[in-house]
Backbone as numpy.savetxt, mean C-alpha at the origin, in Angstrom:
# Nx Ny Nz CAx CAy CAz Cx Cy Cz
18.50 3.04 -21.34 16.82 3.55 -21.45 16.96 5.06 -21.56
15.90 5.08 -22.39 15.59 7.07 -22.47 15.42 7.61 -21.22
16.28 8.53 -20.86 15.64 8.99 -19.31 13.95 9.66 -19.18
13.79 10.14 -20.26 12.50 11.06 -20.58 11.42 9.94 -20.40
11.71 8.71 -21.54 10.77 7.53 -21.36 10.68 7.10 -19.65
11.79 7.09 -19.35 11.75 6.12 -17.96 11.18 6.83 -16.94
11.50 8.37 -17.10 10.51 9.10 -16.11 9.30 9.25 -16.06
8.91 9.30 -17.80 7.28 9.25 -18.20 6.69 8.13 -17.69
7.52 6.55 -17.61 6.78 5.63 -16.88 6.44 5.41 -15.35
7.67 5.91 -14.87 7.45 6.21 -13.59 6.44 7.14 -13.17
6.03 8.28 -13.89 5.26 9.07 -13.48 3.64 8.63 -13.74
3.46 7.98 -14.91 2.22 7.16 -15.20 2.08 5.97 -13.83
3.35 5.59 -13.50 2.80 4.32 -12.16 2.66 5.23 -11.15
2.98 6.46 -10.96 2.86 7.24 -9.78 1.24 7.40 -9.69
0.74 7.74 -10.99 -0.44 8.24 -10.85 -1.60 7.23 -10.70
-0.91 5.40 -11.04 -1.91 4.72 -11.02 -2.09 4.40 -9.60
-0.64 4.68 -8.60 -0.62 4.07 -7.25 -1.67 5.06 -6.54
-1.66 6.66 -7.05 -2.29 7.84 -6.55 -3.84 7.32 -6.44
-4.32 6.93 -7.63 -5.71 6.48 -7.86 -6.13 5.33 -7.11
-5.15 4.44 -7.02 -5.58 3.19 -6.35 -5.57 3.17 -4.96
-4.62 4.09 -4.29 -4.81 4.82 -2.88 -6.43 5.24 -2.48
-6.65 6.21 -3.30 -7.83 6.85 -3.32 -9.18 5.70 -3.14
-9.23 4.93 -3.99 -10.14 3.58 -4.26 -9.82 2.98 -2.95
-8.71 2.49 -2.58 -8.91 1.95 -1.48 -8.97 2.40 0.05
-8.74 3.80 -0.35 -9.39 4.38 1.18 -10.94 4.59 1.20
-11.81 4.63 -0.14 -13.15 4.30 0.04 -13.73 3.23 0.23
-12.85 2.26 0.13 -13.24 0.76 0.39 -12.90 0.72 2.04
-11.79 1.35 2.42 -11.79 1.13 4.08 -13.06 2.03 4.91
-13.30 3.27 4.44 -14.13 4.22 4.73 -15.69 3.27 4.73
-16.02 3.10 3.47 -16.94 2.21 3.21 -17.52 0.60 3.32
-16.38 0.42 3.97 -16.80 -1.28 4.15 -17.91 -1.37 4.86
-18.65 -2.63 4.28 -19.63 -2.96 4.97 -19.47 -3.73 6.39
-18.32 -3.92 6.42 -17.73 -5.25 7.92 -16.14 -5.03 8.15
-15.89 -5.56 8.74 -14.30 -5.46 9.30 -13.53 -6.05 8.33
-14.05 -7.30 7.93 -13.10 -7.80 6.83 -12.61 -7.21 5.55
-13.82 -6.54 5.33 -13.27 -5.03 4.20 -12.29 -4.34 4.56
-12.36 -3.75 5.61 -11.57 -2.75 6.15 -10.01 -3.30 6.51
-9.92 -4.91 7.21 -8.81 -5.15 7.14 -7.99 -5.29 5.81
-8.68 -5.86 4.85 -8.33 -6.05 3.29 -8.05 -4.77 2.99
-8.69 -3.90 3.13 -8.32 -2.47 2.63 -6.95 -1.96 3.25
-6.78 -2.28 4.58 -5.41 -1.88 5.50 -4.36 -2.48 5.06
-4.51 -3.97 4.19 -3.69 -4.75 4.02 -3.02 -4.34 2.08
-4.20 -3.80 1.57 -3.77 -3.46 0.56 -2.84 -1.95 0.35
-3.39 -1.03 1.31 -2.63 0.10 1.47 -1.07 -0.20 1.77
-0.97 -1.19 2.57 0.33 -1.86 3.22 1.20 -2.09 2.11
0.73 -2.94 1.26 1.26 -3.20 0.04 1.55 -2.06 -1.13
0.64 -1.44 -1.21 0.94 -0.18 -2.06 1.71 0.56 -1.53
1.64 0.83 -0.12 2.99 1.44 0.36 4.36 1.09 -0.33
4.67 -0.25 -0.08 5.71 -0.77 -0.33 6.10 -0.60 -1.80
5.27 -0.54 -2.55 5.39 -0.51 -4.46 5.69 0.54 -4.42
4.69 1.69 -3.63 4.99 3.11 -3.74 6.83 3.38 -3.20
7.06 2.88 -2.42 8.54 3.36 -1.98 9.53 2.45 -2.79
9.11 1.63 -3.52 10.02 0.63 -4.34 10.10 1.66 -5.85
9.19 2.23 -6.06 8.77 3.14 -7.20 9.82 4.63 -6.95
9.66 4.88 -6.05 10.59 6.04 -5.45 11.97 5.56 -5.35
12.18 4.44 -4.79 13.60 3.93 -5.15 14.17 4.08 -6.49
13.22 3.72 -7.56 13.71 3.76 -8.93 13.89 4.81 -9.40
12.69 5.99 -8.73 12.89 7.28 -9.24 14.15 7.74 -9.14
14.41 7.79 -7.72 15.59 8.61 -7.15 17.15 7.69 -7.32
16.70 6.62 -7.17 18.26 5.63 -7.14 18.72 6.16 -5.63
18.03 6.38 -4.54 18.35 6.35 -2.92 17.96 5.09 -2.38
18.57 4.22 -2.27 17.91 2.91 -1.65 17.84 3.37 0.05
18.34 4.19 0.76 18.40 4.35 2.05 16.41 4.25 2.50
15.76 4.38 1.27 14.11 4.28 1.92 13.74 2.45 1.94
15.00 1.66 1.61 14.69 0.06 1.49 14.18 -0.35 3.07
14.82 0.59 4.23 14.53 0.20 5.43 12.87 0.31 6.12
13.08 1.76 5.33 11.04 2.22 5.75 10.55 0.92 4.85
10.52 0.30 3.77 9.90 -0.68 3.00 9.83 -2.07 4.06
11.00 -2.16 4.74 11.00 -3.47 5.64 9.94 -3.18 6.89
10.05 -1.87 7.45 9.20 -1.61 8.68 7.61 -1.79 8.06
7.46 -1.06 6.96 5.65 -1.18 6.67 5.52 -2.53 6.10
6.49 -3.56 5.66 5.93 -4.75 5.68 5.60 -5.49 6.86
6.60 -5.09 7.81 6.47 -5.95 9.28 5.19 -5.43 9.89
5.04 -4.18 9.96 3.73 -3.53 10.44 2.66 -4.03 9.74
2.62 -4.19 8.52 1.15 -4.70 7.82 1.04 -5.93 8.28
1.94 -6.92 8.18 2.17 -7.97 8.66 1.32 -8.37 10.25
2.01 -7.84 11.13 1.80 -7.97 12.63 0.11 -7.26 12.49
-0.23 -6.12 12.03 -1.00 -5.84 12.19 -2.58 -6.81 11.48
-2.43 -7.07 10.18 -3.10 -8.25 10.10 -3.54 -9.21 10.79
-2.31 -9.69 11.19 -2.21 -10.97 11.90 -2.99 -10.58 13.51
-3.02 -9.45 13.60 -3.59 -9.25 15.07 -5.05 -8.91 15.32
-5.22 -8.35 13.74 -6.53 -8.06 13.82 -7.67 -9.42 13.36
-6.86 -10.46 12.51 -7.63 -11.72 12.09 -7.27 -12.32 13.80
-6.34 -12.46 14.30 -6.64 -13.00 15.53 -7.68 -12.93 16.44
-8.16 -11.55 16.89 -9.11 -10.94 17.83 -10.18 -10.32 17.45
-10.37 -10.74 15.86 -11.84 -10.41 15.16 -13.00 -10.75 16.07
-13.95 -9.99 16.33 -15.13 -10.61 16.62 -16.02 -10.47 15.64
-17.01 -11.18 15.57 -18.06 -11.19 14.28 -18.79 -9.84 14.29
-19.17 -9.55 13.23 -19.87 -8.52 12.85 -21.34 -8.50 12.91
-22.18 -7.66 13.49 -23.44 -7.88 13.55 -24.10 -8.15 11.99
-24.86 -9.21 11.30 -25.48 -9.17 10.60 -26.68 -8.20 10.39
């Protein structure tokens, strides 16, 4: 593949991730209840994994894969913990 086209595609992907991080951050801050905030935090964890995978593709440095595993585990454990101990929101 042409390196210029490859870098351009990765740049577009990075811009899409940046905009999705901003939109998801808005959902976390303005969420009307805790489930919306939990869903936003879960989406941030998934996007962080995808962003790290994009970084691996861009730099060809696989040492970041350990960070991807940590982000996946922390995202899973935090989602389960919040879902387990969540109290109902006042409607």
